[in-house]
N, C-alpha and C positions, 0 to 999 in steps of 0.2 A: 611370383616367387614368395615362398615363405622362408625367412631366415632360420637358421639351426639356432640351437641353444648357444653354441661356441660362438656364432656370428653375433648374436645379441649380446652376449657378455663381452665380446671385443668392442662393439658399439658402445656398450656403456663405459667401457675404459676409454675409448677414443673421446667420448663427450666429457667424461670427468677430466681428462687431460686437459682438453681445449678450455674448460671452465677454470680449471686451476691456473692456467697460464695466462688468462685473460686480465688485462689491466685497462680499466676505462680510459678513453683517450688516447691509448697507444695503439689503437687499430686491432683488427681481428687477428685470431690465431686459428691455425688449422693443425689437425692432428689426423693420423692415419694409421691403419694396423693391416697385417696379412695373417689369415687365418688358414692353416694347412692341418689336414689329419685331425681336425677338432681341437686344435691348439693355436694360440696366438704365438707366431714365431718372430713377429717384429711389430713395434709400436713406435711411432716416430712423430715429432713435431715439424712444421715447417722450418726450413733452414734458409730460406730466401735472403733475409737480412743479415743474419749471422754469416753467411758464406759469401755474401756479395754475389749471388748466383741466381738469376731469375728462374732457373730450372729445377731449383731444389724445393719443389713443393713436398708437402708432407707424404703424398701418395708415392712420389718419386723416391723418397728417402725410404720410407717402409718397404718398398719393393726392393731397393738396393740391399738393404738390411736382411730382407728375407732370402734373397739370392744367395748372400753371403752364408746365411745359417744352413741353407741347403746345398751349398757347394756347386752352384751352377745358376744359370739364368733361367732356366725352364721352371716356372711356377704353375704348371698345369695342376689342376685339382685344388688350388688355392682360392680364397676369397680376398678380395679387397675391402676393406671397411674404412669409411672416411666420415669426418664430422660434417663435411660438405660435399656435395654432388661433384665428383671430380671434373676438372675442366677438359678440355680437348686434348691437351698434350698429355695429361694423366691417363686419360681414357686410352689413348693411342700406345702409350708405354704399357698399360695394363694388358692390352692385347698382344703387344710383342712379347710379353712375359708368359702368355699362354693363359693367363687368369681368366676363368669364365664365369665368376659369380662376383657381384657388386653389391655392397649394402652401405647406405649412407643416411644421414641424418637430414641436414639442411638441404632443401631444393632449390634449383634454379628458379623455379616460378616465385618462391618467396624471398629470394637474395640476388636478382638479376645482375646486380653490379659487378659481380666477380666474374662474369663470363665474356670473353673477348668476341665470341661469335653467337650473340644473343638469339638469332634467329635459329639457332640449331639446338634442340633439347635432347635430353637422354633418350627419348624414343626415336629421335632421327639417327643418332649413333647406333642404337640398336638395331635398327632397320638397316643402315648402311653396312653394318658388319655381317649381315645375313643372318641376325640373331644369334650371333657366336657367343654372347654372353646373357646371363640373366641378371635382373637387378631389382632391388627393392629400396625405396627412398622414402624419407619423410618421418620415420620413427625417431623420436627424440628431437625433432626439430624445434618444438616449442622451447625446450630448455636452452637452446641456442640463439633464440631470437635476439637477445641483448648484444651478442657478439656479432651477428652476420645481418641483422636488418636495421 
């Protein structure tokens, strides 16, 4: 899959937001966005610590804000953009929302410690979904190496 100009612009914004929020020694930060109809309709940070909620990953927060922006939970035709390859929970939520495109910077191969099912990679989820989503990962990963590796 080749990312669109709007997806690449959102990826740049996601990477910049992660870099701006990063404080050495305080752990990693994650950011995500949702792009629909060529526009970023949501950009969000991880809220796990602030909300004391292990499910408030940046991707989940961005999808929730995007759903509010469109007035419903169907995000068909949208793209999820993330600073890190989404985890298993976020991939499932992405599919429940109808999102069929995914663009991310840091990959599981480069930062495996963030994944609870390390034997399952993005290609496994793609295959298991019946190829229901297209994905592109790795662009901008070098810029985030300090945060995630």
